[in-house]
N, C-alpha and C positions, 0 to 999 in steps of 0.2 A: 823894254819899258813894263813895267812892276805897274798893274793898273789897283787903285784904291778909293775908298769913299770913306772919309773920314766923320764919323758921329759926330753933330757937334749938341742935340738935344733930343728929350726921348718922353715923348706925351703917349701915357699907357690910355688909352678906349675903352677896354672891355676887358674882364679877368673872368674865364670859364672853368668849367669842368674840362673839358676836351682842348681847348687851347684860347691863348689869347690876342688882341691887338691891339698895336700901338702903333701909332707915326712917330718918325726918327725924323729930325733935320739933319742935314746931312752938307759937308763940303765937297763938292767933284774934285778932281784932278785937274782941272781948269780954273778952281778957285770958285765955281759960279754953285749956289747954293739951292738945293732941290730937295723934295721931302719923300719918303719910304715909308708905305704900307707895310708890315708887316707882322704875316700870324706865325706865332709860337707855339709849336706844338712838340709834345715831347718823341715823338717817333713812335715808331710802329713796327711789326714784327709780322709776317708772315712765312708758312711755312710749305713747302713742295715737300709730300711724304706719297712714295712710290710702294705700293702694297707687291706682295708675293707675285700675285701675277701679272706687274706692269702695269701694274693702274696709278694714276693720280688720284688721291683725293681731294674733291671740291667741295663747296659749300652753295647752294644758293638763297638766298634771302633777299628780301627788298629793304631796297636802298633810300630813303626817304630823297636825300637832295635828287636822285633822277626819276623819281616816281616808279620805279621799276626794281624787277627783280634781275640780280645779277648773279653769272655764277665766276667765283672769284677762289683763291686758297685759302684755304684758314691764316686769318689773320687776326689782331689784335693790336689794341696801343697799348706803349709801354708807359707803365707809371714812371714818373720822375725818380732816375736813379735806379731804375732796374736794368739789368744786367738783360741785353736781347737773348741771347740763348734762353735764358729761364722762362722769358717770356712766352718765346716761341713756344718753347716745350709744353708751357701750363696751356697756351691757344687751344696747341695741337691737342691733346687730351681734350680739353674743354669743349671744344666744337666737334670733334671727329670722334671721341671715343677711343686713340689709339695712343699707344706710347711707342717712341723710336728707340730701337739699339743701337742705330746708327745716327749720327744727327750731326752737320757741319754748315758755315756759312757758305752760299752759294753767291751772292750778289748783295749790292748796297745799292740802292736809289736815292735819286733827291727828286720827287714827282714835281714840285713847283719851284724850283731855285729861283726866281725872280722877289718872289715877295713870300715865301714859307720855308721857316728852317725844320720842317718835320725831317727826317731820315728814315726809311723803310729799310730793314735789314732781312733779309731771304735765304732762309734755312732750307739746306736738303737734308730728309727724313728716310730712312727705308729699316728692313729688319723691322715691321712693326707688329704690336702684339695687340689685341684687342681689349679693352679696360671698358669704361662706360666713361659715355658722355655727359656731360656735368657743363650744359650751358645756361648762363645768366637768368634769372628770373623772369625779362622782358627779352630774354633773345629767342629767335625763333630763324631755325633754318633747318634746311637737308642738306643732308650730305651725300655724295654722288659719285661713282668713281666712274674713269674715263679713260681708255687706254692711250698712253703716250702719243703714238702715232695719233690717233684720233684729234686729241688736245689739241697737236702740231697744227696740225689741220685746221681745227676750229679758231685759233688763237691767227693762222692766215687768211681765214676767211673773214677774218672781222667778226665773229660772232662772240669770242670773248674779249671787250670795250677795259676791262680792267688794266693799268699801266704795270701792277707788281706783279700780279699774276702773269701776264704775257713774259715780262722778263723775266720771270722764274723758270717759266716753259720754255722757252728759249734757250736761255742760258743752261738749266738744266741737256736742254738736247744735243746743244755743242759739245757740253762737255763730258755726255755720255759716248757722244761717236766720237773722239778725242781718247777716252779709255779714262779720262781720268777721273770717273766717280765710281 
């Protein structure tokens, strides 16, 4: 049986710089009517960059919703219609001051599929060349290099709570062990 929900009506609630919020009225497959609150987001990109010493580049920055500094892979939001690979290359250089000679897709995740349209594209980058960090005017972060094995241990110990970072590290580890990277 194919599952579905048919959109009957859409009510925009908020249109912002980063996201939009709407409430849809839907018909369920049993004929009943329900509401769906939906966050519309253009998506994002994060980059797992590994340097010549086998260290992953991380950024630590204050994340307002959690009131804490989080350790994450370099990342950024996609502009409407932007190519994810181009966004990732840009964000890697802006946040870390590195460009990659090797750059390829690693994973894709739907962080909150129940109510958010965001898709995060995760890339693997290596053969790094130092350039210059180009932070946005109101962006404050610190670049850290952590050996791959230590990063994996930190994920497994719950020391890195960010989902995109966890997925990127574990996928990289698995593919590396299989000789696929």
